[in-house]
ROMARTI-693827 format. One record per residue (C-alpha): y, x, z; residue in one letter. Coordinates in steps of 0.02 Angstrom, whole numbers, padded with zeros to 5 digits, always signed. Example, Ala and Ser with C-alpha at 12.3 -4.5 7.8 and 13.67 -1.06 7.14 Angstrom:
-00225+00615+00390A-00053+00684+00357S
% end
This chain:
-02297+03079+03341X-02352+02915+03267X-02222+02812+03174X-02298+02647+03228X-02399+02665+03388X-02469+02514+03479X-02339+02422+03580X-02435+02451+03742X-02561+02587+03780X-02667+02583+03938X-02740+02742+04011X-02878+02740+04143X-02847+02880+04268X-02987+02873+04398X-02919+03018+04503X-02752+02928+04531X-02793+02868+04705X-02625+02834+04788X-02441+02799+04760X-02408+02986+04778X-02520+03018+04627X-02445+02869+04536X-02270+02938+04564X-02319+03105+04485X-02396+03017+04335X-02243+02905+04317X-02119+03052+04322X-02224+03150+04197X-02226+03006+04072X-02042+02967+04097X-02001+03139+04028X-02070+03087+03858X-01948+03017+03730X-01990+02842+03672X-02072+02780+03832X-01993+02612+03872X-02088+02546+04023X-02227+02608+04138X-02337+02492+04242X-02461+02575+04361X-02602+02486+04450X-02689+02597+04577X-02821+02464+04611X-02900+02483+04438X-02825+02656+04399X-02732+02588+04248X-02570+02659+04179X-02494+02539+04051X-02357+02618+03946X-02244+02516+03832X-02192+02623+03685X-02036+02607+03578X-02050+02625+03389X-02075+02808+03346X-02128+02849+03525X-02275+02957+03578X-02451+02908+03525X-02602+02890+03638X-02654+03072+03624X-02481+03131+03677X-02483+03015+03826X-02657+03073+03874X-02605+03256+03861X-02453+03224+03971X-02556+03142+04109X-02687+03279+04101X-02547+03407+04109X-02495+03329+04275X-02668+03367+04344X-02761+03203+04316X-02908+03171+04199X-02896+03021+04082X-03062+02930+04069X-03015+02799+03938X-02875+02748+03821X-02852+02565+03771X-02724+02478+03662X-02766+02307+03733X-02770+02294+03923X-02850+02123+03919X-03018+02197+03873X-03130+02330+03944X-03167+02263+04118X-03349+02314+04094X-03299+02491+04045X-03181+02497+04194X-03328+02464+04310X-03430+02598+04221X-03288+02724+04234X-03266+02689+04419X-03454+02706+04449X-03457+02870+04351X-03309+02936+04453X-03394+02889+04616X-03557+02969+04558X-03467+03129+04510X-03376+03133+04678X-03544+03111+04766X-03623+03252+04665X-03479+03371+04700X-03490+03331+04885X-03677+03365+04892X-03661+03529+04797X-03523+03584+04917X-03602+03516+05076X-03769+03607+05061X-03700+03787+05056X-03566+03744+05185X-03698+03678+05305X-03796+03841+05285X-03635+03939+05319X-03607+03840+05480X-03788+03869+05535X-03767+04057+05508X-03592+04068+05583X-03640+03998+05755X-03774+04129+05799X-03672+04268+05714X-03519+04229+05822X-03601+04188+05988X-03771+04274+05998X-03828+04405+05874X-03729+04479+05728X-03820+04447+05563X-03837+04598+05447X-03745+04571+05283X-03665+04413+05354X-03503+04430+05254X-03593+04453+05089X-03708+04305+05122X-03563+04192+05170X-03459+04248+05020X-03603+04209+04901X-03638+04038+04980X-03452+03990+04981X-03418+04047+04802X-03489+03890+04714X-03405+03779+04843X-03232+03853+04822X-03235+03909+04640X-03374+03823+04543X-03430+03641+04533X-03365+03600+04707X-03185+03657+04690X-03156+03691+04506X-03087+03517+04469X-02965+03534+04614X-02903+03704+04554X-02888+03646+04373X-02785+03499+04433X-02676+03618+04536X-02647+03734+04389X-02601+03592+04270X-02490+03514+04403X-02393+03675+04437X-02378+03710+04251X-02303+03536+04231X-02182+03564+04376X-02264+03425+04479X-02348+03443+04648X-02501+03339+04685X-02617+03338+04835X-02734+03463+04752X-02598+03597+04762X-02609+03592+04952X-02800+03601+04950X-02802+03747+04828X-02672+03839+04931X-02775+03801+05086X-02942+03863+05016X-02912+04002+04889X-02807+04121+04998X-02929+04113+05147X-03075+04156+05032X-02982+04300+04948X-02913+04365+05114X-03090+04357+05186X-03149+04478+05051X-03038+04612+05130X-03174+04620+05263X-03280+04721+05141X-03147+04859+05147X-03086+04852+05327X-03149+04758+05480X-03055+04592+05505X-03081+04409+05546X-03173+04314+05409X-03086+04163+05333X-03218+04127+05203X-03306+03997+05312X-03140+03907+05329X-03113+03904+05140X-03284+03823+05111X-03260+03698+05252X-03086+03647+05192X-03150+03617+05015X-03303+03521+05076X-03202+03406+05189X-03078+03378+05048X-03222+03325+04935X-03293+03216+05074X-03123+03133+05092X-03113+03101+04904X-03286+03024+04903X-03256+02914+05057X-03086+02863+04989X-03163+02809+04823X-03300+02716+04917X-03176+02627+05033X-03057+02584+04890X-03206+02510+04798X-03230+02393+04946X-03045+02352+04948X-03043+02304+04764X-03212+02215+04762X-03132+02041+04753X-03057+02069+04581X-03214+02159+04522X-03318+02011+04579X-03203+01892+04484X-03225+01995+04326X-03414+01979+04334X-03424+01794+04381X-03405+01723+04207X-03556+01669+04104X-03618+01796+03976X-03689+01671+03851X-03662+01489+03803X-03770+01355+03722X-03671+01273+03582X-03704+01140+03451X-03706+01217+03278X-03761+01115+03127X-03848+00989+03239X-03945+01120+03335X-03925+01206+03503X-03899+01393+03486X-03860+01525+03616X-03710+01636+03579X-03612+01767+03678X-03462+01690+03768X-03350+01811+03672X-03394+01718+03511X-03340+01546+03573X-03195+01462+03484X-03086+01315+03539X-03171+01152+03488X-03349+01215+03508X-03463+01089+03596X-03557+01176+03737X-03715+01110+03820X-03713+01144+04007X-03875+01109+04100X-03897+01090+04289X-03875+01258+04376X-03782+01335+04228X-03608+01409+04236X-03475+01327+04129X-03454+01460+03992X-03266+01436+03966X-03125+01315+04006X-03152+01146+03925X-03158+00957+03933X-03311+00850+03969X-03352+00742+03818X-03517+00671+03880X-03614+00665+04044X-03570+00669+04228X-03605+00791+04367X-03534+00880+04519X-03463+01054+04495X-03452+01194+04622X-03271+01250+04595X-03262+01370+04743X-03230+01517+04625X-03067+01432+04573X-03010+01337+04727X-03096+01418+04875X-03164+01245+04920X-03353+01234+04940X-03369+01044+04917X-03428+01003+04738X-03309+00900+04632X-03365+00750+04526X-03334+00767+04338X-03361+00645+04196X-03301+00618+04017X-03117+00662+03996X-03109+00779+04147X-03060+00961+04125X-03178+01097+04186X-03150+01281+04224X-03253+01426+04157X-03370+01511+04284X-03384+01354+04393X-03564+01296+04421X-03641+01132+04361X-03743+01061+04505X-03852+00921+04435X-03809+00827+04274X-03817+00882+04091X-03643+00898+04016X-03573+00914+03841X-03410+01009+03855X-03281+01045+03720X-03209+01221+03735X-03019+01216+03752X-02976+01394+03806X-03070+01554+03766X-03051+01741+03795X-02892+01797+03879X-02824+01619+03889X-02955+01555+04014X-02916+01517+04195X-03024+01662+04255X-02937+01786+04139X-02767+01724+04196X-02818+01744+04378X-02875+01923+04347X-02710+01959+04257X-02610+01886+04402X-02705+01991+04529X-02684+02145+04419X-02498+02107+04412X-02487+02088+04601X-02586+02245+04638X-02484+02346+04514X-02318+02281+04579X-02201+02368+04699X-02145+02306+04869X-01961+02345+04908X-02010+02433+05070X-02114+02550+04962X-01955+02639+04906X-01953+02726+05074X-02127+02796+05048X-02087+02843+04867X-01937+02946+04920X-02042+03035+05050X-02194+03071+04942X-02089+03131+04795X-02028+03279+04897X-02179+03293+05010X-02285+03433+04935X-02139+03552+04899X-02078+03523+05078X-02252+03560+05149X-02265+03720+05046X-02094+03773+05113X-02145+03733+05293X-02307+03832+05272X-02210+03982+05205X-02083+03970+05348X-02226+03960+05473X-02309+04115+05397X-02147+04215+05401X-02098+04157+05576X-02267+04208+05648X-02256+04376+05560X-02079+04411+05624X-02076+04326+05796X-02255+04328+05862X-02207+04367+06042X-02093+04214+06048X-02232+04098+05990X-02382+04170+06085X-02336+04081+06250X-02359+03916+06159X-02536+03969+06111X-02573+04025+06290X-02522+03852+06350X-02623+03767+06212X-02779+03870+06248X-02795+03784+06417X-02850+03621+06333X-02883+03662+06148X-03046+03760+06126X-03001+03826+05953X-02838+03910+06006X-02852+04100+06032X-02689+04180+06090X-02772+04352+06088X-02798+04350+05898X-02704+04474+05789X-02533+04421+05726X-02583+04418+05539X-02731+04305+05583X-02619+04185+05681X-02491+04181+05540X-02623+04143+05408X-02706+04009+05517X-02541+03921+05550X-02490+03921+05366X-02660+03857+05307X-02664+03724+05443X-02495+03657+05383X-02560+03649+05204X-02721+03556+05243X-02662+03437+05380X-02518+03368+05276X-02569+03204+05198X-02460+03127+05061X-02609+03019+05013X-02598+02921+05176X-02418+02876+05136X-02463+02839+04956X-02608+02727+05003X-02509+02625+05131X-02442+02494+05011X-02570+02480+04869X-02723+02462+04981X-02643+02323+05083X-02588+02235+04922X-02762+02260+04849X-02850+02181+04997X-02721+02044+05024X-02719+01988+04842X-02910+01992+04839X-02921+01881+04994X-02795+01763+04916X-02890+01752+04752X-03051+01708+04844X-02960+01563+04927X-02862+01499+04778X-02697+01585+04824X-02627+01692+04684X-02477+01799+04733X-02393+01867+04578X-02298+02015+04652X-02278+02129+04801X-02095+02080+04808X-02147+01899+04836X-02250+01954+04987X-02100+02039+05066X-01983+01894+05026X-02108+01761+05080X-02119+01828+05258X-01932+01797+05282X-01932+01617+05218X-01845+01497+05338X-01832+01341+05229X-01970+01267+05123X-01927+01136+04993X-02060+01012+04938X-02062+00896+04788X-02132+00726+04836X-02235+00662+04691X-02390+00766+04657X-02352+00885+04799X-02346+00782+04959X-02416+00627+04875X-02553+00608+04746X-02435+00561+04605X-02528+00400+04562X-02510+00224+04636X-02648+00153+04744X-02680-00017+04821X-02625-00002+05003X-02603-00179+05074X-02659-00358+05046X-02564-00485+05155X-02628-00665+05145X-02538-00829+05179X-02604-00946+05313X-02775-01015+05269X-02806-00897+05123X-02949-00771+05120X-02914-00592+05067X-03061-00591+04947X-02989-00740+04852X-02815-00658+04845X-02885-00495+04776X-03006-00581+04655X-02866-00679+04572X-02743-00533+04573X-02866-00406+04503X-02937-00526+04373X-02766-00559+04297X-02704-00378+04314X-02863-00316+04229X-02789-00376+04065X-02637-00262+04090X-02621-00074+04064X-02472-00055+04182X-02499+00082+04318X-02471-00047+04457X-02600-00163+04376X-02727-00021+04364X-02698+00022+04548X-02731-00160+04599X-02889-00170+04493X-02958-00002+04554X-02917-00047+04736X-03005-00215+04721X-03160-00133+04648X-03163-00008+04793X-03168-00162+04907X-03317-00231+04810X-03217-00374+04734X-03298-00451+04580X-03173-00464+04438X-03180-00624+04335X-03130-00665+04157X-02950-00713+04123X-02881-00823+03987X-02705-00863+03926X-02643-00695+03989X-02456-00670+03971X-02341-00530+04024X-02157-00555+04065X-02111-00371+04055X-02055-00292+04217X-02053-00459+04311X-02240-00500+04315X-02395-00570+04230X-02489-00734+04223X-02656-00802+04166X-02796-00924+04203X-02946-00877+04310X-03070-01016+04297X-02967-01175+04322X-02828-01090+04423X-02661-01042+04346X-02618-00875+04426X-02443-00799+04431X-02408-00623+04493X-02235-00545+04503X-02073-00522+04597X-01987-00655+04702X-01862-00701+04567X-01999-00741+04440X-02097-00847+04564X-01941-00942+04619X-01901-00982+04437X-02080-01047+04415X-02058-01160+04568X-02186-01077+04682X-02181-01144+04860X-02204-01063+05033X-02119-00899+04985X-02016-00895+05146X-02173-00871+05252X-02202-00704+05167X-02023-00637+05180X-02044-00537+05339X-02206-00453+05284X-02129-00415+05114X-01975-00333+05193X-02084-00228+05309X-02190-00165+05164X-02038-00124+05057X-01962-00027+05203X-02119+00080+05200X-02084+00122+05017X-02219+00007+04947X-02204-00086+04781X-02243-00268+04823X-02295-00412+04709X-02323-00593+04758X-02482-00683+04703X-02478-00871+04676X-02604-00998+04611X-02565-01174+04549X-02386-01161+04616X-02432-01103+04793X-02402-00927+04862X-02567-00850+04916X-02503-00683+04982X-02438-00509+04943X-02517-00359+04861X-02435-00188+04888X-02462-00023+04799X-02390+00148+04835X-02407+00330+04790X-02518+00383+04935X-02513+00544+05035X-02633+00685+04998X-02760+00700+05137X-02694+00864+05207X-02506+00838+05190X-02475+00791+05373X-02580+00937+05433X-02492+01057+05314X-02317+01008+05369X-02370+01023+05550X-02427+01199+05506X-02259+01237+05424X-02168+01183+05582X-02283+01295+05684X-02223+01439+05575X-02043+01395+05618X-01999+01327+05445X-01866+01195+05409X-01952+01074+05289X-01847+00987+05156X-01906+00856+05031X-01811+00841+04867X-01860+00695+04756X-01797+00585+04617X-01858+00429+04710X-01742+00309+04799X-01689+00336+04980X-01804+00203+05052X-01963+00267+04969X-01918+00448+05007X-01882+00416+05192X-02042+00314+05209X-02145+00463+05154X-02039+00586+05253X-02061+00487+05414X-02248+00476+05387X-02274+00665+05368X-02134+00733+05478X-02008+00802+05352X-01849+00875+05431X-01726+00839+05291X-01730+00721+05140X-01630+00732+04979X-01670+00578+04874X-01615+00522+04702X-01604+00702+04640X-01627+00719+04452X-01729+00867+04383X-01572+00962+04335X-01500+00928+04508X-01645+01015+04597X-01576+01187+04550X-01407+01143+04628X-01496+01076+04782X-01590+01242+04802X-01426+01338+04780X-01344+01232+04915X-01487+01267+05035X-01474+01453+04996X-01289+01451+05037X-01324+01359+05200X-01479+01456+05258X-01462+01621+05165X-01583+01686+05033X-01735+01626+05127X-01783+01469+05030X-01956+01434+04956X-01991+01289+04838X-02158+01203+04807X-02180+01100+04648X-02306+01051+04516X-02216+00978+04366X-02126+01044+04213X-01964+00977+04287X-01991+01089+04439X-01993+01252+04340X-01804+01289+04346X-01798+01254+04534X-01952+01364+04563X-01862+01505+04473X-01701+01478+04572X-01791+01481+04741X-01817+01649+04826X-02003+01612+04821X-02071+01485+04696X-02240+01408+04738X-02335+01310+04605X-02475+01189+04644X-02611+01249+04526X-02664+01075+04474X-02491+01054+04397X-02409+01109+04235X-02433+01282+04158X-02243+01298+04143X-02224+01276+04331X-02360+01404+04365X-02278+01529+04248X-02111+01508+04338X-02186+01531+04512X-02209+01685+04621X-02359+01607+04707X-02488+01490+04629X-02600+01380+04736X-02755+01338+04634X-02808+01213+04766X-02687+01066+04750X-02661+01047+04938X-02509+01092+05042X-02615+01175+05176X-02634+01318+05051X-02446+01348+05072X-02475+01381+05257X-02622+01494+05215X-02514+01587+05088X-02376+01612+05216X-02499+01680+05344X-02577+01793+05212X-02410+01863+05153X-02353+01897+05331X-02517+01981+05374X-02517+02085+05214X-02338+02142+05241X-02381+02180+05422X-02523+02293+05363X-02405+02382+05242X-02283+02417+05384X-02423+02473+05502X-02492+02589+05369X-02322+02666+05331X-02284+02690+05516X-02453+02771+05548X-02446+02885+05394X-02266+02938+05431X-02298+02966+05616X-02456+03065+05577X-02366+03184+05460X-02210+03200+05568X-02317+03244+05721X-02458+03344+05640X-02360+03464+05529X-02253+03541+05669X-02407+03555+05783X-02498+03648+05644X-02345+03758+05608X-02340+03826+05787X-02525+03871+05780X-02603+03737+05890X-02715+03663+05754X-02859+03755+05674X-02866+03725+05484X-03042+03653+05497X-02979+03525+05623X-02830+03494+05510X-02932+03453+05355X-03038+03332+05457X-02881+03249+05524X-02808+03238+05350X-02964+03150+05285X-02965+03033+05436X-02782+02989+05405X-02813+02925+05228X-02970+02833+05281X-02881+02752+05429X-02749+02679+05312X-02885+02605+05200X-02983+02544+05351X-02830+02461+05427X-02800+02369+05263X-02982+02311+05259X-02958+02233+05432X-02859+02096+05342X-03026+02022+05290X-03075+01994+05471X-02914+01905+05512X-02928+01775+05375X-03062+01648+05421X-03118+01489+05335X-03179+01418+05498X-03007+01400+05578X-02922+01229+05561X-02822+01272+05405X-02917+01426+05351X-02772+01526+05419X-02751+01702+05481X-02767+01736+05663X
% end
């Protein structure tokens, strides 16, 4: 024991391919004193163990896992590093699986080529000796030795992994077949070699398919830049990205990747941010804008100050979130866990019962074989009773497939979270996926979620005989001297309309009521009605109706006057995001009740709600009141409420909601509090996330139903003698691969080309 081991130790266990394996590893580690918490991620084969003071050290943990029958390829005390070595370990494991398969497949193929003429045409002299020699390396040496070692360690540790079934299905047939050297009997040696070879084929194909399923996160890990050009002592030098520090000034040329998260200090360009947002349209960046590591600079030269490095970068956080999701547990998984925990002992018991039943009651069971022989070519009711008993027992052992049950949840989570990451949807946990599918009410914050969160010039209404260009020239010229958000919105809006802004003199601000100044020879006054009435401005009544109509739409309206005469109205408002209407239409199509909770006044809130089609509005709600509002909705609609927000003040409400959804462009606090993060700051991503969660959960259910039905149907059929062991081992391999293949079908259902990029 080590008195002060690292707080968290991460083991890489490449042979841990399913939840069944993970359950064995978990139970083995839980037996050790001082183990506080175990987090297992089948996608990257990591087992992260949190150790209490005085708990086991890394060598003790490694020995425990190896004792359960699984090799440990690497031990790390910091799970934020080593993605490169993870890829190397996985490649080495796949290469080893391929080599074992080839070494087993060559002798087994020769055995099959000899068996066919020996059985059907001409007996081959010394056939049994030849077959025994060819099968020996397959069953006992490089082909099967790892399986048998795993079985031995597993049994010694009082755990039962999948290898136990394969060893029990291949060793006895080989050893029984050797009896043929003493007395004439049916040979089972061919069966032993075939079972081991198909088992190794299944392991190889499973590793290959799981590599495809987890390719999204692997691709993310490799997308970052390897080196960066930085300014050091007035010169440009190239350094590894790992050596960057916050504050370094990086030089990013056209075509380069941004080395790490930062802020543009000089230059302008368009950046391809599809790695982060899933959106292919480049985004304009200039001085003061933040940029994300691994995004691609399209044309301009940029000087960028590094703000986040190493594990703090956006890309690292995304990888951590996906890791967290893929290593999480879905509540429905408890069903599979209960089944797989008792699976192998139950199969061994059924195989033993089948063997004994055939030995004791052969005449009762033979009629079943006679019936089966009419449509199953491998069934031989005339075979000797011991042969039938052995075949039935071995068939039970090799057709049982705990791996299919164990793969049902993690492969679907792996593929679903990978698809989400590629499209800027980060789902933190498997539990969120299951909860998300049941959501009936979705709560939206207004500012920054439905709207842009910044005022914009929306309307310019002129009095009779006044030109709009004159109204906007005078308004923008005076407001250009002010830093108020409404003033900036008027100035920016006028510039977008190609209005030339003139110099202003004698500028004066009257606080919240308005501003004044001279543009050329004209004395311009801009403000609310009360200010203009006090200053004696005429013709205000003519603008009353237009002013009321704009205010009813939630606009902030100011009156513009020159030399005592009202020229017209200028209105600004927080405008809708482009896709908000489309997104809420998509939410309604999903059957969701859409609620907007905002701190704005009733009039402004209802104006926005009417424009986008919100079902229910709660206005004037303070930040601390949002939590109570969520609770009230949960009492009314049950625990099926999701909340979307982007600000620090949304974090408590996101936590209170059954599913919290953070707009990724918002505050880090909100993202940390959320179950789902949408990197793309558009509400249509909420609809995409809902479709993705429903589809992922659907795949989990389909996989569990298939794996359960397969085992429930196949094991009894094997027990009564209707399945040959060779057919059984092929079916077992096909079962695991079908679960992985079904999960991979998620990729086909999620298309960028559909209107919202949604699943179909």
